[in-house]
C-alpha positions as CSV (number, residue, x, y, z in Angstrom):
1,M,21.2,-55.3,-19.8
2,S,21.7,-51.9,-21.3
3,D,24.9,-51.2,-23.1
4,A,24.6,-47.4,-22.6
5,T,27.4,-45.6,-20.9
6,P,27.2,-46.0,-17.2
7,Y,26.3,-42.9,-15.2
8,P,29.7,-42.1,-13.7
9,F,28.7,-40.5,-10.4
10,G,27.0,-41.4,-7.2
11,P,27.8,-41.7,-3.5
12,Q,28.2,-45.5,-3.8
13,G,30.3,-45.6,-7.0
14,P,29.2,-45.9,-10.6
15,G,25.5,-46.2,-11.3
16,T,23.7,-47.7,-14.2
17,A,22.3,-46.1,-17.4
18,E,19.0,-45.7,-15.5
19,G,20.6,-43.3,-13.1
20,P,22.8,-43.3,-9.9
21,P,21.9,-45.5,-7.0
22,L,20.0,-43.9,-4.2
23,P,22.1,-43.1,-1.0
24,R,21.5,-45.2,2.1
25,A,19.6,-43.6,4.9
26,G,22.0,-41.7,7.1
27,A,24.8,-42.1,4.7
28,G,27.4,-39.3,4.3
29,R,28.5,-36.6,6.7
30,P,26.1,-34.8,9.0
31,A,24.6,-31.5,7.6
32,S,26.9,-28.5,8.1
33,E,25.8,-25.4,9.9
34,I,25.4,-23.6,6.5
35,D,22.7,-26.1,5.6
36,R,21.2,-26.8,9.0
37,G,21.1,-23.2,10.3
38,T,21.0,-22.1,13.9
39,V,18.2,-21.0,16.3
40,S,18.5,-17.6,18.1
41,D,15.7,-16.0,20.1
42,G,13.2,-18.4,18.6
43,K,14.2,-17.6,15.0
44,V,16.0,-19.9,12.6
45,E,18.9,-18.2,10.9
46,F,21.1,-19.4,8.0
47,I,24.6,-18.5,6.8
48,N,24.5,-17.0,3.3
49,W,25.0,-19.9,0.9
50,R,25.3,-17.8,-2.2
51,G,28.5,-16.5,-3.8
52,D,29.6,-12.9,-3.7
53,A,28.4,-12.2,-7.2
54,D,24.7,-12.9,-6.3
55,R,22.4,-11.1,-3.9
56,P,22.3,-12.8,-0.5
57,E,19.1,-14.6,0.2
58,P,16.8,-12.8,2.7
59,P,16.3,-14.5,6.1
60,P,13.4,-16.8,6.5
61,P,10.1,-15.1,7.6
62,V,9.3,-15.2,11.3
63,P,5.5,-15.3,11.5
64,L,3.7,-15.0,14.8
65,A,1.8,-18.1,15.9
66,P,-1.8,-17.7,14.7
67,D,-3.2,-17.2,18.2
68,Q,-0.7,-14.3,18.7
69,R,-1.6,-12.4,15.5
70,I,-3.7,-9.2,15.5
71,G,-7.3,-10.2,14.7
72,V,-8.9,-7.9,12.1
73,A,-12.5,-7.3,11.1
74,I,-12.9,-6.2,7.5
75,I,-15.7,-3.7,7.0
76,G,-17.0,-3.8,3.5
77,L,-16.9,-6.7,1.0
78,G,-16.5,-5.0,-2.3
79,R,-14.1,-5.7,-5.2
80,L,-11.0,-4.4,-3.4
81,T,-11.6,-6.5,-0.3
82,L,-12.4,-9.7,-2.2
83,G,-9.9,-9.3,-5.0
84,Q,-6.9,-8.0,-3.0
85,I,-7.2,-7.5,0.8
86,L,-8.6,-10.8,2.0
87,P,-6.3,-12.9,-0.3
88,A,-3.3,-10.8,1.0
89,F,-3.8,-12.1,4.6
90,A,-2.4,-15.4,3.3
91,D,1.0,-13.7,3.2
92,C,0.6,-11.8,6.5
93,L,2.9,-12.7,9.3
94,Y,1.3,-10.6,12.1
95,A,-2.4,-10.3,11.3
96,K,-5.4,-12.6,10.5
97,P,-9.0,-12.0,9.4
98,V,-11.4,-12.9,12.2
99,A,-14.7,-11.1,11.4
100,L,-16.6,-9.5,8.5
101,V,-19.0,-6.5,8.3
102,S,-21.3,-6.2,5.3
103,G,-24.7,-5.0,4.2
104,S,-25.2,-8.2,2.3
105,P,-25.8,-11.2,4.6
106,E,-25.7,-13.7,1.7
107,K,-22.4,-12.4,0.4
108,A,-20.9,-12.2,4.0
109,R,-21.9,-15.8,4.7
110,A,-20.2,-17.0,1.5
111,V,-17.0,-15.1,2.1
112,A,-16.9,-16.2,5.8
113,A,-17.1,-19.8,4.7
114,Q,-14.2,-19.2,2.2
115,Y,-11.9,-17.8,4.9
116,G,-12.9,-19.9,7.9
117,I,-14.6,-17.1,9.8
118,R,-17.3,-18.1,12.3
119,D,-20.9,-17.3,11.5
120,D,-21.2,-15.4,14.8
121,A,-18.4,-13.1,13.7
122,V,-20.4,-11.7,10.7
123,Y,-22.1,-8.4,11.4
124,G,-24.2,-5.8,9.6
125,Y,-23.1,-2.2,9.3
126,E,-25.7,-1.2,11.9
127,H,-24.0,-3.6,14.4
128,I,-20.3,-2.5,14.1
129,E,-20.3,-1.5,17.7
130,R,-21.0,-5.1,18.7
131,L,-17.4,-5.8,17.8
132,A,-16.7,-4.6,21.3
133,D,-18.0,-7.9,22.5
134,N,-15.7,-10.0,20.3
135,P,-12.3,-10.3,22.0
136,E,-10.8,-11.9,18.9
137,V,-11.2,-8.6,17.1
138,Q,-8.4,-6.1,18.0
139,A,-8.6,-3.9,14.9
140,V,-10.8,-3.2,11.8
141,Y,-9.9,-2.5,8.2
142,V,-12.5,0.0,6.7
143,V,-13.0,-0.7,3.0
144,T,-16.2,1.1,2.2
145,P,-17.0,4.2,0.0
146,N,-15.1,7.3,1.1
147,G,-18.1,9.2,2.3
148,L,-19.0,6.4,4.7
149,H,-15.6,6.2,6.3
150,L,-16.4,8.7,9.1
151,D,-19.4,6.8,10.4
152,H,-17.6,3.4,10.2
153,V,-14.4,4.7,11.9
154,R,-16.4,6.4,14.6
155,A,-18.3,3.1,15.3
156,A,-15.1,1.1,15.4
157,A,-13.5,3.6,17.7
158,R,-16.5,3.5,20.1
159,A,-16.1,-0.3,20.1
160,G,-12.5,0.2,21.2
161,K,-10.9,-1.2,18.0
162,H,-7.9,0.2,16.2
163,V,-8.5,1.3,12.7
164,L,-6.9,0.8,9.3
165,C,-8.8,2.9,6.8
166,E,-8.6,2.8,3.0
167,K,-7.6,5.9,1.1
168,P,-8.8,8.5,0.5
169,M,-9.3,8.9,4.2
170,A,-12.7,10.5,3.9
171,A,-14.8,12.7,1.6
172,N,-13.2,16.0,2.8
173,S,-10.8,17.4,5.3
174,E,-13.5,18.1,7.9
175,Q,-14.5,14.5,8.0
176,A,-10.8,13.5,8.3
177,R,-10.3,15.8,11.3
178,Q,-13.4,14.2,13.0
179,M,-12.0,10.7,12.4
180,I,-8.6,11.7,14.0
181,H,-10.5,13.2,16.9
182,A,-12.8,10.1,17.4
183,C,-9.8,7.7,17.4
184,S,-7.8,10.0,19.8
185,E,-10.7,10.3,22.2
186,A,-11.2,6.5,22.2
187,G,-7.5,5.8,22.7
188,V,-7.1,3.7,19.5
189,R,-4.7,3.9,16.6
190,L,-5.7,5.2,13.2
191,M,-3.7,4.3,10.0
192,I,-4.5,5.2,6.4
193,A,-3.9,2.5,3.8
194,Y,-1.3,4.1,1.5
195,R,-0.2,0.8,0.1
196,C,2.4,2.2,-2.2
197,Q,4.5,3.5,0.7
198,Y,4.9,-0.2,1.7
199,E,5.6,-1.5,-1.8
200,P,9.2,-2.6,-2.2
201,F,10.1,-0.7,-5.5
202,N,8.6,2.6,-4.3
203,S,10.4,2.1,-1.0
204,A,13.7,1.4,-2.7
205,A,13.3,4.6,-4.9
206,A,12.5,6.7,-1.9
207,R,15.6,5.5,-0.1
208,L,17.7,6.3,-3.1
209,V,16.2,9.8,-3.3
210,R,16.7,10.4,0.4
211,S,20.3,9.2,0.3
212,G,21.4,12.2,-1.8
213,E,23.4,9.9,-4.1
214,L,21.9,11.5,-7.2
215,G,21.7,15.0,-5.8
216,R,18.5,17.0,-5.3
217,V,15.2,16.3,-7.1
218,R,14.4,19.0,-9.6
219,V,11.3,17.7,-11.5
220,I,8.9,14.8,-10.9
221,E,6.3,13.5,-13.3
222,A,3.6,11.3,-11.8
223,T,0.6,9.9,-13.9
224,N,-2.3,7.7,-12.9
225,T,-5.0,7.2,-15.5
226,Q,-7.6,4.6,-16.3
227,V,-10.7,4.3,-18.5
228,Q,-13.8,4.4,-16.4
229,G,-16.7,2.2,-17.4
230,P,-20.5,2.7,-17.1
231,G,-22.1,5.3,-14.9
232,G,-24.0,4.4,-11.7
233,Q,-20.9,3.5,-9.8
234,W,-20.5,5.0,-6.3
235,R,-17.3,6.7,-7.6
236,M,-19.5,9.0,-9.7
237,N,-21.5,10.1,-6.7
238,A,-19.9,13.2,-5.1
239,E,-21.3,12.6,-1.7
240,L,-19.9,9.1,-1.5
241,A,-16.6,9.7,-3.4
242,G,-15.7,13.3,-2.4
243,G,-14.6,13.9,-6.0
244,G,-13.6,12.0,-9.2
245,A,-10.3,10.9,-10.5
246,L,-8.3,13.1,-8.1
247,P,-9.2,11.5,-4.7
248,D,-9.6,8.0,-6.3
249,I,-6.4,7.5,-8.3
250,G,-4.7,11.0,-8.5
251,L,-4.2,10.7,-4.8
252,Y,-1.5,8.1,-5.5
253,C,0.5,10.8,-7.5
254,L,0.0,13.3,-4.7
255,N,0.9,11.1,-1.8
256,G,3.6,9.3,-3.8
257,V,5.4,12.6,-4.6
258,R,5.2,13.7,-1.0
259,A,6.6,10.3,0.2
260,M,9.5,10.5,-2.2
261,L,10.6,14.0,-1.2
262,G,9.6,13.8,2.5
263,E,8.2,17.3,2.4
264,D,4.9,19.1,1.7
265,P,4.2,21.5,-1.2
266,V,3.8,25.2,-0.5
267,E,2.0,26.0,-3.8
268,V,-0.4,24.2,-6.2
269,Y,-1.8,25.0,-9.6
270,A,-4.4,22.9,-11.3
271,Q,-6.7,22.5,-14.3
272,I,-9.8,20.2,-14.6
273,V,-11.4,19.1,-17.9
274,N,-14.7,17.2,-18.2
275,P,-16.1,15.8,-21.4
276,Q,-19.1,17.7,-22.6
277,G,-22.4,15.8,-22.5
278,D,-21.1,12.8,-20.5
279,E,-23.6,12.4,-17.6
280,R,-21.1,10.3,-15.7
281,Y,-19.2,13.5,-14.8
282,A,-22.2,15.6,-13.7
283,Q,-20.9,15.5,-10.1
284,V,-17.2,14.6,-10.3
285,E,-14.3,15.4,-12.5
286,E,-12.8,13.2,-15.3
287,T,-9.3,14.7,-15.8
288,T,-7.1,16.8,-13.5
289,S,-3.6,18.1,-14.1
290,F,-1.8,19.7,-11.2
291,M,1.6,21.1,-10.4
292,L,3.1,21.1,-6.9
293,R,6.0,23.4,-5.8
294,F,8.1,22.3,-2.8
295,P,10.3,24.2,-0.3
296,S,13.4,22.4,-1.6
297,G,12.7,23.8,-5.1
298,A,11.4,20.6,-6.6
299,I,8.4,20.8,-8.9
300,A,6.0,17.9,-9.5
301,N,3.8,17.7,-12.6
302,C,0.9,15.3,-11.9
303,A,-1.9,14.1,-14.1
304,T,-4.9,11.8,-13.4
305,S,-7.9,10.8,-15.5
306,Y,-10.8,8.5,-15.8
307,G,-10.7,8.9,-19.6
308,A,-7.2,7.8,-20.6
309,H,-5.7,4.4,-21.1
310,E,-4.1,2.9,-18.0
311,T,-0.8,4.4,-17.0
312,K,0.6,4.4,-13.5
313,D,4.2,5.7,-13.7
314,M,6.5,8.0,-11.8
315,R,9.7,9.7,-13.1
316,L,12.1,11.8,-11.0
317,R,14.7,14.1,-12.6
318,L,17.6,14.7,-10.2
319,E,20.9,16.7,-10.5
320,K,23.0,13.6,-11.1
321,G,20.6,11.2,-12.8
322,W,17.0,10.1,-13.1
323,I,14.7,7.4,-11.5
324,E,11.8,5.8,-13.2
325,I,9.2,3.5,-11.5
326,E,7.1,1.8,-14.1
327,N,3.6,0.8,-12.7
328,A,4.5,2.7,-9.5
329,F,0.8,2.8,-8.5
330,A,-0.3,-0.6,-9.8
331,Y,-1.0,-3.6,-7.6
332,R,1.9,-5.5,-9.3
333,G,4.3,-5.3,-12.2
334,Q,6.7,-2.6,-10.9
335,R,10.1,-2.0,-12.5
336,L,12.7,0.4,-11.3
337,R,15.3,2.0,-13.6
338,V,18.1,4.4,-12.6
339,A,20.3,6.5,-15.0
340,R,23.6,8.2,-14.0
341,R,27.0,9.0,-15.4
342,K,29.7,6.4,-15.3
343,G,32.9,7.9,-16.5
344,T,32.4,9.0,-20.0
345,L,29.3,6.9,-20.4
346,E,25.6,7.2,-19.5
347,S,24.6,4.2,-17.5
348,V,21.0,3.0,-17.3
349,E,20.4,0.1,-14.9
350,E,17.4,-1.8,-13.8
351,L,17.3,-2.3,-10.0
352,R,15.5,-5.5,-8.8
353,T,14.1,-6.1,-5.3
354,G,12.4,-8.9,-3.7
355,A,8.7,-9.3,-4.5
356,G,6.2,-8.5,-1.9
357,N,2.4,-8.1,-1.7
358,Q,1.9,-4.5,-0.9
359,F,-1.4,-5.2,0.9
360,S,0.2,-7.8,3.1
361,L,3.1,-5.5,3.9
362,E,0.7,-2.6,4.7
363,I,-1.4,-4.8,7.0
364,D,1.6,-6.3,8.7
365,H,3.0,-2.8,9.3
366,F,-0.3,-1.8,11.0
367,A,-0.3,-5.0,13.1
368,Q,3.4,-4.5,14.1
369,S,2.7,-0.9,15.1
370,L,-0.1,-2.2,17.4
371,L,2.1,-5.0,18.8
372,N,5.0,-2.6,19.5
373,G,2.9,0.4,20.7
374,K,4.3,2.6,17.9
375,I,2.7,5.2,15.6
376,P,2.3,3.8,12.1
377,R,4.1,5.3,9.2
378,T,0.9,6.7,7.6
379,P,-1.3,7.8,10.5
380,G,-4.5,9.8,10.2
381,E,-2.6,13.1,10.0
382,E,-1.1,11.8,6.7
383,G,-4.6,11.4,5.2
384,L,-5.7,14.8,6.5
385,Q,-2.7,16.5,4.8
386,D,-3.7,15.0,1.5
387,H,-7.3,16.2,1.9
388,L,-6.1,19.7,2.5
389,L,-3.9,19.6,-0.6
390,M,-6.7,18.2,-2.7
391,E,-9.0,21.0,-1.6
392,A,-6.3,23.5,-2.6
393,I,-6.0,21.8,-6.0
394,Y,-9.8,22.0,-6.5
395,R,-9.7,25.7,-5.4
396,S,-6.9,26.4,-7.9
397,A,-8.8,24.8,-10.8
398,L,-12.0,26.7,-9.8
399,E,-10.3,30.1,-9.6
400,N,-7.8,29.4,-12.4
401,R,-4.8,30.6,-10.3
402,P,-2.0,29.2,-8.2
403,V,-2.9,28.7,-4.6
404,K,-0.2,29.2,-1.9
405,I,-0.4,27.0,1.3
406,D,0.5,28.3,4.7
407,W,0.6,25.1,6.7
408,E,0.7,26.8,10.1
409,S,-2.6,28.6,9.4
410,V,-4.2,25.7,7.7
411,H,-3.8,23.5,10.8
412,Q,-5.1,26.1,13.2
413,A,-8.5,24.5,13.1
414,V,-11.1,24.3,15.8
415,E,-11.3,20.8,17.4
416,P,-14.3,18.9,16.0
417,E,-17.2,18.5,18.3
């Protein structure tokens, strides 16, 4: 027998050196409400078990039963779909993937097997309208090159399916208008996938800005850059992409600034630089720097490039402090810091929020808007607004002058045919 000091605790008295004795089944008092929780309207709720010094634990998720979730057909099986979007459905509470549309039957069959999608729910691009015959599909997520969005959204709308479409919405504002019109005529919802507006750190920063706690925003700096690889990618084709770094990654700066302020700029000024002799940029731009002036007096300085090391940050300078979102436009790795005066000291604090997959949050917002019959936060009109601004940015760079924007006249457009 061991002569080690006996373990002094245990529900049945002292244990041995090997550890305390196991409790008998059913021993002890019944679980209290703080541990057991309660059920209300089909949801399990718990009393906060943490002390006042710690953040309270969020309530348990309340997923819909699988047969009640919005069935989504994903159109396009490229890197974004396979690397981010389809895996994100594992965290969705209100949506599920039920069909695939691809130009590659071999790839589609392989992906369908991975996600448990039936063989008869795999379609070619030329058969998108056959989705009308699949009652499991209530919506589509369009994840194809920008210049193809119009055709794919039209086909989905004709099939009577609601549409979530990747950003940028299209290749230009005219295509965006036609997409809005097609969905309106078909009586289906159209949402643009501005994932950063659903990302927790960006949302927390926007709430802080809108609260007025730090005063008015005076200057914003937003940067989204990355080093582009070999040519031959569809992003280097103007017809498919609609532009270069600006609509691809610079759009995050543009839309992110608008989302933070809750207003649209009234003037833009831009410069574009392309490296000489680089055939990759024969049709699209490499680097764009643009300034936005807002009615509130705020100024945003934005920069985007396919030729600079990866940076995806946003900084806001306000009257009573500053806000910095590191990796604001990245898929993950966000950090939020806030500076303000505290007495005679300058306080810089890092704010932490619960983690969340921004693609899952975006998809679930779309699904909930369909379930509740509400307009999504980022409808087609949001995408159109960004296209109009990007066209003003290109015009400013071409003419080397500031371009004023009269929104009332800009939107007096003829309805698309």
